[in-house]
C-alpha positions as CSV (number, residue, x, y, z in Angstrom):
1,M,21.9,-6.1,-69.4
2,P,19.8,-5.6,-66.2
3,T,16.8,-3.3,-66.6
4,P,17.4,0.0,-64.8
5,P,14.9,0.9,-62.0
6,P,12.4,3.6,-62.7
7,A,13.6,7.1,-62.2
8,D,11.3,7.8,-59.3
9,A,11.8,4.4,-57.5
10,G,14.2,5.8,-55.0
11,A,12.8,9.4,-54.9
12,P,11.7,10.5,-51.5
13,R,7.9,10.8,-51.1
14,S,6.4,14.3,-50.6
15,P,5.1,15.3,-47.2
16,E,1.6,15.4,-48.6
17,Y,1.8,11.8,-49.8
18,R,3.2,10.6,-46.4
19,L,0.4,12.5,-44.6
20,A,-2.3,11.0,-46.8
21,M,-0.8,7.5,-46.3
22,D,-0.7,8.0,-42.6
23,A,-4.3,9.2,-42.6
24,L,-5.4,6.1,-44.6
25,G,-3.5,3.9,-42.2
26,G,-5.2,5.5,-39.3
27,L,-8.6,5.0,-40.9
28,R,-7.8,1.3,-41.6
29,Q,-6.6,0.8,-38.0
30,D,-9.5,2.6,-36.3
31,L,-12.6,1.5,-38.3
32,F,-11.6,-1.5,-40.4
33,H,-9.1,-3.6,-38.5
34,D,-11.0,-6.0,-36.2
35,A,-14.1,-3.8,-36.6
36,F,-16.4,-6.4,-35.1
37,A,-14.0,-7.5,-32.3
38,Y,-15.8,-8.5,-29.1
39,R,-15.1,-5.8,-26.5
40,P,-17.8,-5.8,-23.8
41,L,-18.5,-2.5,-22.0
42,P,-16.8,-2.7,-18.6
43,R,-18.6,-1.9,-15.4
44,M,-18.4,1.7,-14.1
45,A,-16.0,2.4,-11.2
46,T,-17.9,2.8,-8.0
47,D,-15.3,4.7,-6.0
48,G,-16.4,8.1,-7.0
49,P,-17.5,10.9,-4.7
50,M,-21.2,10.0,-5.2
51,T,-21.2,6.2,-5.7
52,R,-19.1,5.5,-2.7
53,R,-21.8,6.8,-0.5
54,L,-24.4,4.3,-1.8
55,P,-25.2,1.2,0.2
56,G,-23.7,-2.1,-0.8
57,R,-26.4,-3.4,-3.1
58,L,-27.1,-0.1,-4.8
59,R,-23.4,0.5,-5.2
60,T,-23.2,-2.9,-7.0
61,Y,-26.0,-1.9,-9.3
62,A,-24.4,1.5,-9.9
63,G,-21.6,-0.2,-11.8
64,R,-24.2,-1.1,-14.5
65,L,-25.4,2.4,-15.0
66,P,-23.7,2.9,-18.4
67,H,-25.4,-0.3,-19.6
68,A,-28.8,0.9,-18.5
69,V,-28.3,4.2,-20.2
70,V,-27.4,2.5,-23.5
71,V,-30.5,0.2,-23.2
72,A,-32.7,3.2,-22.5
73,A,-31.3,4.9,-25.6
74,A,-32.0,1.8,-27.7
75,L,-35.6,1.8,-26.5
76,V,-36.0,5.5,-27.6
77,A,-34.4,4.6,-31.0
78,F,-36.8,1.7,-31.3
79,W,-39.8,4.0,-30.7
80,G,-38.5,6.6,-33.2
81,G,-37.9,3.9,-35.8
82,S,-41.3,2.3,-35.4
83,M,-43.1,5.7,-35.6
84,A,-41.4,6.5,-38.9
85,S,-42.6,3.4,-40.8
86,G,-46.3,4.2,-41.0
87,V,-46.4,3.7,-44.8
88,Y,-46.1,-0.1,-44.5
89,G,-47.4,-0.9,-41.0
90,G,-47.6,-4.4,-39.5
91,A,-44.3,-6.3,-39.3
92,F,-42.4,-3.4,-40.9
93,V,-43.0,-1.3,-37.8
94,A,-41.1,-3.8,-35.6
95,L,-38.5,-4.2,-38.3
96,A,-37.9,-0.4,-38.6
97,G,-37.7,-0.2,-34.8
98,L,-35.2,-3.1,-34.6
99,L,-33.0,-1.5,-37.3
100,S,-32.7,1.6,-35.1
101,A,-32.3,-0.3,-31.8
102,I,-29.9,-3.1,-32.6
103,P,-26.9,-0.8,-33.5
104,V,-27.3,1.0,-30.2
105,L,-27.3,-2.3,-28.3
106,A,-24.3,-3.5,-30.3
107,T,-22.2,-0.7,-28.8
108,L,-22.2,-2.7,-25.6
109,V,-20.1,-5.5,-27.1
110,R,-18.8,-4.5,-30.6
111,P,-18.5,-0.7,-30.6
112,V,-16.8,-0.1,-34.0
113,G,-19.0,-2.7,-35.6
114,A,-22.0,-0.9,-34.2
115,F,-21.0,2.2,-36.2
116,W,-21.0,0.2,-39.5
117,M,-24.3,-1.4,-38.5
118,S,-25.8,2.0,-38.0
119,M,-24.4,3.2,-41.4
120,A,-26.0,0.2,-43.1
121,A,-29.3,0.4,-41.3
122,T,-29.8,4.1,-42.1
123,P,-30.7,3.7,-45.8
124,V,-32.8,0.6,-45.1
125,A,-34.8,2.6,-42.5
126,A,-35.1,5.4,-45.0
127,V,-36.7,3.1,-47.6
128,L,-39.1,1.6,-45.0
129,G,-40.2,5.0,-43.8
130,S,-40.1,6.9,-47.1
131,S,-43.3,8.6,-46.4
132,W,-41.8,10.4,-43.4
133,G,-40.6,13.9,-44.4
134,D,-37.0,13.8,-43.1
135,W,-34.1,12.7,-45.3
136,P,-31.7,10.9,-45.2
137,W,-32.0,10.2,-41.4
138,L,-35.5,9.3,-40.2
139,P,-36.1,10.0,-36.5
140,G,-35.2,6.5,-35.4
141,A,-32.1,6.4,-37.5
142,F,-31.2,9.9,-36.4
143,I,-31.4,8.9,-32.7
144,C,-29.6,5.6,-33.4
145,H,-26.7,7.1,-35.3
146,L,-26.2,10.0,-33.0
147,T,-26.2,7.7,-30.0
148,V,-23.8,5.2,-31.7
149,L,-21.4,8.0,-32.5
150,V,-21.3,9.2,-28.9
151,V,-21.0,5.8,-27.3
152,V,-18.3,4.6,-29.7
153,A,-16.4,7.9,-29.3
154,I,-16.4,7.4,-25.5
155,R,-15.2,3.8,-25.8
156,T,-12.5,4.5,-28.4
157,R,-10.4,7.7,-28.9
158,P,-10.7,11.1,-30.5
159,R,-9.2,10.0,-33.8
160,T,-11.8,7.4,-34.3
161,A,-14.5,10.0,-33.5
162,A,-13.1,12.2,-36.2
163,W,-13.2,9.4,-38.8
164,M,-16.8,8.5,-37.9
165,W,-17.9,12.1,-38.3
166,A,-16.1,12.4,-41.6
167,L,-17.8,9.2,-43.0
168,T,-21.1,10.5,-41.7
169,A,-20.6,13.7,-43.6
170,V,-19.7,11.9,-46.8
171,Y,-22.8,9.7,-46.5
172,G,-25.0,12.8,-45.9
173,F,-23.5,14.7,-48.9
174,F,-23.8,11.7,-51.2
175,T,-27.5,10.9,-50.3
176,E,-28.5,14.6,-50.6
177,S,-26.7,15.3,-53.9
178,V,-27.3,11.9,-55.6
179,L,-30.3,10.3,-54.0
180,G,-32.1,13.3,-52.7
181,G,-34.4,14.0,-55.6
182,G,-38.0,14.7,-54.5
183,H,-37.0,15.3,-50.9
184,Y,-37.5,18.9,-49.9
185,T,-36.6,18.5,-46.2
186,T,-33.1,17.2,-45.4
187,N,-31.5,16.8,-42.0
188,S,-27.9,16.2,-42.8
189,A,-26.9,19.6,-41.5
190,P,-28.6,19.1,-38.1
191,M,-27.0,15.6,-37.9
192,L,-23.5,17.0,-38.6
193,V,-23.9,19.9,-36.2
194,F,-25.3,17.9,-33.3
195,S,-22.8,15.1,-33.8
196,A,-19.9,17.5,-34.1
197,L,-20.8,19.2,-30.8
198,A,-21.3,15.8,-29.1
199,L,-18.0,14.3,-30.4
200,L,-16.1,17.5,-29.6
201,T,-17.4,17.3,-26.0
202,V,-16.4,13.6,-25.8
203,S,-12.9,14.4,-27.3
204,V,-12.3,17.1,-24.8
205,W,-13.3,14.7,-22.0
206,H,-10.8,12.2,-23.4
207,V,-8.0,14.7,-23.5
208,R,-8.7,15.9,-20.0
209,R,-8.9,12.3,-18.7
210,D,-5.6,11.4,-20.4
211,A,-3.9,14.5,-19.1
212,R,-5.2,13.9,-15.6
213,Q,-3.9,10.3,-15.7
214,E,-0.6,11.4,-17.1
215,V,-0.2,14.0,-14.4
216,T,-1.2,11.5,-11.7
217,A,1.4,9.0,-13.1
218,Q,4.1,11.7,-13.3
219,R,3.3,12.9,-9.8
220,T,3.6,9.3,-8.5
221,V,6.9,8.9,-10.2
222,T,8.1,12.2,-8.9
223,E,7.1,11.4,-5.3
224,H,8.8,8.0,-5.6
225,E,12.0,9.6,-7.0
226,R,11.9,12.3,-4.3
227,S,11.5,9.7,-1.6
228,R,14.3,7.6,-3.1
229,R,16.5,10.7,-3.4
230,T,15.8,11.7,0.2
231,L,16.5,8.2,1.4
232,L,19.8,8.1,-0.5
233,E,20.8,11.5,0.8
234,E,20.0,10.4,4.4
235,R,22.0,7.2,4.0
236,T,24.9,9.3,2.6
237,T,24.8,11.6,5.6
238,I,24.7,8.6,8.0
239,A,27.6,7.0,6.2
240,R,29.7,10.2,6.4
241,E,29.0,10.6,10.1
242,L,29.9,6.9,10.8
243,H,33.0,7.2,8.7
244,D,34.1,10.2,10.8
245,V,33.3,8.4,14.1
246,V,35.0,5.1,13.2
247,A,37.9,6.8,11.5
248,H,38.5,8.9,14.6
249,H,38.6,5.9,16.9
250,M,40.7,3.8,14.5
251,S,43.2,6.7,14.3
252,V,43.4,6.9,18.1
253,V,44.0,3.1,18.3
254,A,46.8,3.3,15.7
255,I,48.5,6.2,17.5
256,Q,48.3,4.6,20.9
257,A,49.6,1.3,19.6
258,E,52.6,3.1,18.1
259,A,53.3,5.1,21.2
260,A,52.7,2.3,23.7
261,P,56.2,0.7,23.5
262,Y,57.9,4.0,24.4
263,R,55.8,4.3,27.6
264,V,57.5,1.2,29.0
265,E,61.2,1.0,29.8
266,N,62.9,-1.9,28.0
267,P,59.7,-3.5,26.7
268,P,59.8,-7.2,25.7
269,E,60.2,-7.9,22.0
270,E,56.9,-9.9,22.0
271,L,55.1,-6.8,23.3
272,E,56.7,-4.5,20.7
273,R,55.7,-7.0,17.9
274,A,52.1,-7.2,19.4
275,F,51.8,-3.4,19.4
276,A,53.2,-3.2,15.9
277,T,50.7,-5.8,14.7
278,I,47.9,-3.8,16.3
279,R,49.0,-0.6,14.6
280,E,49.4,-2.3,11.2
281,N,45.9,-3.8,11.5
282,A,44.4,-0.5,12.6
283,V,46.1,1.4,9.7
284,A,44.9,-1.3,7.3
285,A,41.4,-1.1,8.6
286,L,41.4,2.7,8.5
287,T,42.6,2.6,4.8
288,E,40.0,0.1,3.9
289,L,37.3,2.1,5.7
290,R,38.3,5.2,3.8
291,R,38.3,3.4,0.5
292,V,34.8,1.9,1.0
293,L,33.0,4.7,2.8
294,G,34.9,7.6,1.4
295,V,33.1,7.2,-1.9
296,V,30.0,8.7,-0.4
297,R,31.6,12.0,0.3
298,A,30.8,14.9,-1.9
299,E,33.6,16.8,-3.5
300,D,33.0,19.8,-1.3
301,Y,32.5,17.8,1.9
302,E,34.9,18.5,4.7
303,A,35.1,16.3,7.8
304,P,34.3,18.1,11.0
305,D,37.3,19.1,13.2
306,A,35.4,18.3,16.4
307,P,34.2,14.8,17.3
308,Q,30.6,13.9,16.3
309,P,28.0,14.8,19.0
310,T,26.9,12.2,21.6
311,L,24.2,12.2,24.3
312,A,26.6,14.0,26.5
313,D,26.0,17.1,24.3
314,L,22.2,16.8,24.6
315,D,22.0,19.6,27.2
316,A,23.6,22.0,24.8
317,L,21.1,21.0,22.1
318,L,18.2,21.6,24.5
319,A,19.6,25.0,25.5
320,N,19.8,25.9,21.8
321,V,16.1,25.0,21.1
322,R,15.0,26.8,24.2
323,D,16.7,29.9,22.9
324,A,14.6,29.3,19.7
325,G,11.4,29.5,21.7
326,L,10.6,25.8,22.5
327,T,9.8,24.9,26.0
328,V,11.4,21.4,26.5
329,D,12.0,19.2,29.4
330,K,14.4,16.2,29.7
331,A,14.0,13.1,31.8
332,V,16.7,10.4,32.1
333,T,16.0,6.9,33.7
334,G,18.3,4.0,34.2
335,A,22.0,3.9,34.8
336,V,23.7,6.4,32.5
337,R,26.6,4.7,30.7
338,E,28.7,5.3,27.6
339,L,27.3,3.6,24.5
340,P,28.9,2.7,21.2
341,P,29.6,5.8,19.1
342,G,27.1,4.9,16.4
343,V,24.3,4.6,18.9
344,E,25.2,7.8,20.7
345,L,25.4,9.7,17.4
346,S,22.1,8.3,16.0
347,A,20.3,9.0,19.3
348,Y,21.5,12.6,19.3
349,R,20.5,13.1,15.7
350,I,17.0,11.5,16.3
351,V,16.3,13.9,19.2
352,Q,17.7,16.8,17.2
353,E,15.4,16.0,14.3
354,A,12.3,15.4,16.5
355,L,12.8,18.8,18.2
356,S,13.4,20.5,14.9
357,N,10.1,19.0,13.6
358,T,8.3,20.4,16.7
359,L,9.7,23.8,16.0
360,R,8.5,23.7,12.4
361,H,5.2,21.9,12.7
362,A,4.0,22.7,16.2
363,P,5.1,26.3,16.9
364,G,4.3,27.3,20.5
365,A,3.9,23.8,21.7
366,T,5.9,22.2,24.6
367,A,8.1,19.2,24.2
368,R,9.5,16.5,26.5
369,V,12.6,14.3,25.8
370,E,12.8,11.0,27.7
371,I,16.0,8.9,27.6
372,S,15.9,5.4,29.1
373,Y,19.0,3.3,29.7
374,V,17.8,-0.2,29.9
375,L,19.5,-3.6,30.0
376,G,19.3,-4.3,26.2
377,G,19.8,-0.9,24.8
378,L,18.6,2.7,24.8
379,G,15.0,4.0,24.6
380,L,14.1,7.5,23.3
381,R,10.8,9.2,23.4
382,V,10.2,12.7,22.2
383,V,6.7,14.0,22.5
384,N,5.2,17.4,21.9
385,G,1.8,18.9,22.9
386,P,-0.8,20.4,20.6
387,I,-0.4,23.9,19.0
388,P,-1.9,26.4,21.5
389,P,-4.8,28.5,20.1
390,S,-2.9,31.7,21.0
391,S,0.0,30.8,18.8
392,L,0.5,33.5,16.1
393,V,3.0,31.4,14.1
394,K,1.6,29.1,11.5
395,P,3.1,25.6,11.2
396,S,5.2,25.0,8.1
397,P,4.3,22.1,5.8
398,G,6.7,19.2,5.7
399,A,7.6,16.5,3.2
400,G,8.3,13.8,5.8
401,H,12.0,13.8,5.1
402,G,12.8,14.1,8.8
403,I,10.8,11.0,9.7
404,T,12.5,9.2,6.8
405,G,15.9,10.0,8.1
406,M,15.1,8.9,11.6
407,R,13.7,5.6,10.4
408,E,16.8,5.0,8.3
409,R,19.1,5.5,11.3
410,V,17.0,3.2,13.5
411,S,16.9,0.6,10.7
412,M,20.6,0.8,10.4
413,L,21.0,-0.2,14.0
414,N,18.3,-2.9,13.9
415,G,16.1,-0.8,16.2
416,E,12.4,-0.1,16.3
417,M,10.6,3.2,15.8
418,T,7.0,4.4,16.0
419,A,5.9,7.9,15.1
420,G,2.4,9.4,15.0
421,P,-0.1,11.8,16.6
422,V,-1.2,11.3,20.1
423,A,-4.7,11.7,21.7
424,N,-4.2,15.3,22.9
425,G,-3.4,16.5,19.4
426,G,0.4,16.4,19.8
427,Y,3.0,14.1,18.1
428,E,5.2,11.4,19.5
429,V,8.4,9.7,18.3
430,S,9.4,6.5,20.2
431,V,12.7,4.7,19.4
432,F,14.5,1.7,20.8
433,L,18.1,1.1,19.8
434,P,19.5,-2.3,20.9
435,V,22.9,-2.5,22.4
436,T,24.4,-5.9,23.2
437,A,26.9,-6.7,25.8
438,A,29.5,-7.6,23.2
439,Q,29.1,-4.1,21.7
440,L,29.7,-2.5,25.1
441,E,32.8,-4.7,25.8
442,G,34.2,-3.8,22.3
443,D,33.6,-0.1,22.9
444,A,35.3,-0.3,26.3
């Protein structure tokens, strides 16, 4: 018969056991796995508020500032280690200094390995400088280990800093309780206090930096999503308006094609069939148009009863903004003619949005609308002056959605648009909407 499994083989582990195993796994990953891996200290970024003001050569050298600081700390540790080995003198002075300096220098290339080098060098330095009063960290070892803890904590993460401090505390407790006989002066407490304060400062810096990076990334994603949503909403609005314009004209074509045979007495059979074909095609196109573009309508959207506005309604728009307090002039050049409905509607909406932006962002300023009928299309220019100093109304901040909508309309019609401030402090929007002869003939 098969041997039954132990009674506790399938028993769930206690939370304490899982916590302990997770902690040991974290210790293994942070301080034992690839402890001596080669990880050179990168150059410092030189785009900060102070370093970006430096000249070119100094700015290049500023990137090596962290390396210079570590080398300087290694020299201080070397001096402290050599001063603590007076009992032997000679070559032991240099050896004690190197034992204190090498772990600090190792943080430049092998940060976690430098911690273990410092832990190993500390008892050796204590033996070489046993006549010095401090125990178990002699001055050089004290400077070395504290520097190594700080540099490694900066280069890794807060959890690694906690493990290093814990192992340092275990080492200090062991040396004082087991090997501390005959030493009346110990410095484990100062080491633990100073290192705890330093590592806590570094950990807080890590947390703030990570939080700042996360906020920046989230803000970037939010701005991208907001711009994308604005663009989709503007495209939806344009599609609705074009749907209404084209559907209106297609409906008129279908009705006129149906009524045309009754306007002629005894029309030929070929003429009736031609009008019937026109009506069938118009109805089919209208059905397909509603099927394709009708999906962009919201559930609560209602098509306007009146036709969509055109440039012929621009005077009413200007009168409306004048009533709102905006002084605006209009200038028309070229031969005024009827343009395709989509161009007329987009031109009207662009002027409307540009004047609305003037009301919001430049209260009290004057504006001018220029419309140019040229051979290849339609030119629009809406420019406003600067905000007068006597204006009591503060401009409202904007998110750039109006400019996005205008650009989308212009792009849809394969046009060109420029928008930006002008020399006198105002703002200008210039648009060209191409209109081909085929479009004019089709519209006629």
